[in-house]
Wavefront OBJ file of the C-alpha trace (Angstrom):
o trace
v 23.361 72.322 220.413
v 27.058 71.556 220.656
v 29.063 70.945 223.766
v 32.769 71.017 224.482
v 34.346 68.051 226.214
v 37.848 68.129 227.601
v 39.786 64.902 227.473
v 43.288 63.959 228.478
v 45.766 62.933 225.852
v 49.353 61.811 226.202
v 51.334 63.506 228.954
v 49.965 66.653 230.531
v 48.559 67.944 227.254
v 44.782 68.395 227.215
v 42.626 68.977 224.165
v 39.077 70.134 223.609
v 36.867 68.147 221.284
v 33.589 69.588 220.127
v 30.771 67.063 219.769
v 27.361 67.431 218.197
v 24.302 65.241 218.719
v 23.781 62.724 215.939
v 20.714 60.474 215.894
v 21.159 57.944 213.099
v 21.329 54.190 212.701
v 24.889 52.884 212.515
v 25.933 49.485 211.168
v 28.652 48.141 213.450
v 30.837 45.213 212.429
v 32.929 43.283 214.956
v 35.384 40.567 213.889
v 33.716 37.145 213.808
v 30.250 38.480 214.752
v 27.146 39.347 212.748
v 26.672 43.045 211.935
v 24.703 45.027 214.513
v 22.460 48.005 213.877
v 22.971 50.457 216.748
v 21.942 54.006 217.677
v 24.287 56.979 217.617
v 24.374 59.596 220.370
v 26.901 62.160 219.156
v 29.915 62.617 216.898
v 33.129 64.629 216.703
v 36.012 64.716 214.261
v 37.774 62.057 216.336
v 35.022 59.639 217.316
v 31.430 59.018 218.279
v 29.190 57.613 220.992
v 26.759 54.765 220.347
v 24.133 52.857 222.313
v 24.539 49.083 221.964
v 22.810 46.053 223.497
v 25.984 44.322 224.696
v 28.956 45.382 226.789
v 32.113 45.846 224.729
v 35.574 45.888 226.265
v 37.849 48.893 225.753
v 40.289 48.368 222.846
v 37.683 46.310 220.911
v 38.070 47.130 217.209
v 35.110 47.569 214.883
v 34.023 49.057 211.585
v 31.214 51.597 211.362
v 28.948 52.622 208.507
v 26.416 55.461 208.681
v 24.989 58.374 206.706
v 25.798 61.945 207.679
v 23.304 64.649 206.674
v 24.885 68.102 206.505
v 23.054 71.382 207.069
v 23.149 72.081 203.299
v 21.040 68.946 202.743
v 23.856 66.837 201.286
v 24.106 63.215 202.449
v 27.430 61.422 202.861
v 28.001 57.730 203.501
v 30.721 57.247 206.102
v 32.702 54.056 206.609
v 35.419 54.131 209.255
v 37.375 51.835 211.550
v 37.131 52.586 215.266
v 38.171 51.289 218.668
v 36.120 51.252 221.894
v 37.496 53.779 224.408
v 34.907 53.166 227.156
v 31.618 51.368 227.804
v 29.040 52.199 230.502
v 25.515 50.865 231.063
v 22.792 53.526 230.887
v 19.326 52.726 232.184
v 18.104 56.008 230.728
v 19.218 54.946 227.236
v 18.314 51.266 227.771
v 21.720 49.979 226.718
v 25.468 50.341 226.913
v 26.864 53.708 225.851
v 30.219 53.243 224.174
v 32.713 55.911 223.261
v 34.641 55.150 220.080
v 37.808 56.661 218.655
v 38.053 56.725 214.868
v 41.145 55.075 213.385
v 42.769 56.145 210.130
v 40.250 58.854 209.218
v 41.201 60.606 205.976
v 41.605 64.368 205.908
v 38.476 64.518 203.708
v 36.452 62.636 206.315
v 37.776 64.826 209.143
v 36.761 67.915 207.144
v 33.297 66.438 206.524
v 32.845 65.667 210.232
v 34.026 69.161 211.150
v 31.450 70.645 208.748
v 28.747 68.584 210.488
v 29.859 69.563 214.000
v 30.148 73.274 213.119
v 26.974 73.307 210.970
l 1 2 3 4 5 6 7 8 9 10 11 12 13 14 15 16 17 18 19 20 21 22 23 24 25 26 27 28 29 30 31 32 33 34 35 36 37 38 39 40 41 42 43 44 45 46 47 48 49 50 51 52 53 54 55 56 57 58 59 60 61 62 63 64 65 66 67 68 69 70 71 72 73 74 75 76 77 78 79 80 81 82 83 84 85 86 87 88 89 90 91 92 93 94 95 96 97 98 99 100 101 102 103 104 105 106 107 108 109 110 111 112 113 114 115 116 117 118 119
C-alpha cells in the first residue's frame, strides 16, 4: 500500500512524493564509524526512512547499500549517498526513525526506484 506525503521544498512550491513500504536490511556507512546494519521503513525516488539504534543529527552524510526486489522478481543492488533530513525516537519501532534524502542518484536509479514504488 502506497501513501502520498506532501513536503515543502524551496519557496512556496510544494511537491508530492509517493513512498512505498520497504522492509529490508540496509548497510549504513558513516564517516569514521563502523558500518551499521539497520532496518528500512519505506522508500521513494528521493529518499528513504530507516530505523537506527543511535540518534543522528540532521545534515549527517552517509552511504547506503541495500537490495531492491521488484514485482517482476528481479533483484537490484543499490548503493547511494544520502543525508539525514530528520531523526525522531519511536518507542513503537524501538529505535530512532531517520528520514534520508538521496544525493546524486543517477537517472537509472531514480527509474528503478520509481518502478518499485509504482509496482
